[in-house]
N, C-alpha and C positions, 0 to 999 in steps of 0.2 A: 594527489589526484592525477589519474592517467588521462592522457589526451586520446580519446577514441574517435576523433574527427578523421575524415578522409585525408588521403595524401594531398589531394587537390586543395582542400580547405586549409590544411597546415601550410602548404606551399604558398597559397594566395595570401594568407595571413603574414607569413614571413616576408614575402616580396613587398607587400603593402607597407609593412613596418620599415623595411630596408629602404624602399624608394622615398619614404617621407623624411629621411634623415638629411641633415645639412651636408654631410660628407658625400652622399649620393648626388646631390645637386652640384657640388663642387667637381665631382668626377665627370659629370655630364658637361659642365662648362669647360673643363680641361680638355675633354675629347673634342669639343668644337674648336677650341683654340688650336689644338694640335692639327686638326683638319684644315683650319684656315691657314696656318703657317705653312703647311705642306702644299698649299695651292701653287705657289711659284715653282716648287720642285717638280710637280706634275703638270706644269703649264696650264693649270686650271682646266684640265681636260674633262671630257664627258665622263670618263671613268671615275675621275676624282670626285665629280659631283654626284655620280651614281652611288658611290660608296656611302656618302652621308645620307642621301635620300633613301636608299634601301634600308640602311641600318635604323634610321629614325622611324621609317614606316613600319618595320617589323616590330620594333619595341612598342610603338604606339598601339598597334593592332593587338598585341598580347596584353598590354596594360589595360586596355578598355575592358577586357573580360575579367581580369583580376580585380580591378577597381569596382566593377559592377557586382561581382561576387561579395566583396567586402561591404559595399553599400547595402546590398540585399540583407546580409546577416545583421548589420547594424540597425537597419530599419525595422526588421522583425523584432530584434531585442528591445528597441525603443518602444515599439508598439505594445509589446508585452508589459513593459514597465508602466506605460501609461494606462493600459488596461487594468493592471493591478491597482494603480492609484484610484481609478474610477471605481473599481469593484470595492475597494476598501473605504471609500468615502460615503459616509451616511448621507442619504438623500440624492446621491448621484443617479443619473439615468443609465441603467445597464444597457439600454438599446444603443448607447454610443460606443460600446466596446468594439464593434466591428465596422466602424465607419469606412475604413480603408477598403472594404469589400463592396461598398455601395456603388451604384451607377452615378454618373454626373448629375442627373436630374434629382436623385435622392439626396446627394450631398448639397446641391444648391438649395434644397428645401431647408436643411439644417442651417446653412449659412444665413438664409433669410430670417429664420427664427432668431438666431443670435444677433443679427444686425438689428432686428426690431427690439430685442432686449437692450442692446447698446443705446439705441435711440431713446428708449424709455429711461434708461439710467442718466443720459445727458439731460433729458427734460427734467428729471428729478433734481439734478445739480443746478440747473438754471433757476429752479424754484427755491433754491437754498436748502434742499433736502438731501439726505444721504442717498447714494446710488448703490449701496451695498445690500446684500441679501441674496436669497435664492428663490426668485420668482419661478413659478411653474412654467415649463415649456411643454409643447407637444413633443413627446420623446420618440415619436415614430415619424417615418418619412412622409413627406407631403410633396405634391407637385410644387415646383418653385413659384408658380403664379398664385398660390393660395396663402392665406394668412394664418396667424396663430389660433384664431377662433374657428375651429373646425370640428366636425364629427367624424367618427372612424368607420371605415369599411375595409374589407379584405383585399389584399393585393395578390398578384401572381406568385410572389415569393413567400407568401404566408405571413408577411408582416401586415400590421394594421396600418392603413394609409389614411391620414386625415383628409377629409374632403370639405369643401365649402359648406357651411351650415345653411339651413333654410331660413 
């Protein structure tokens, strides 16, 4: 299989793998020890301090971008894997596939729905009953202040949004 990814992606992947190895950490520690030991030789001068400060700042600045690139790719891959599990699960709500694209209010609505399901499950356990099963949830977004028992109306994004019933 050929690697058709960009030079940046291949480089970011390589540096991320390299920077996570124990030998890389030991090299960083060794660099700091050498710098500390050289302090008396340079009379702990401003230049001596500037060398380590500048070096670590540059490395940190560049690593932020490489780490973010790696995390972005990993997050997308994980989301796709989770989406495939949802898609392949009989009875799963397909509207959950793009949760990462929703606004905070829309996500809060889903959180409240699942918190309510958790409370129902705990109540079942308290009564000595099983908390397993797949109870139905409103699989579309709702304002966070609304509950599970709602009727639907259209939203600006074309999704159906449950509203408080009459």
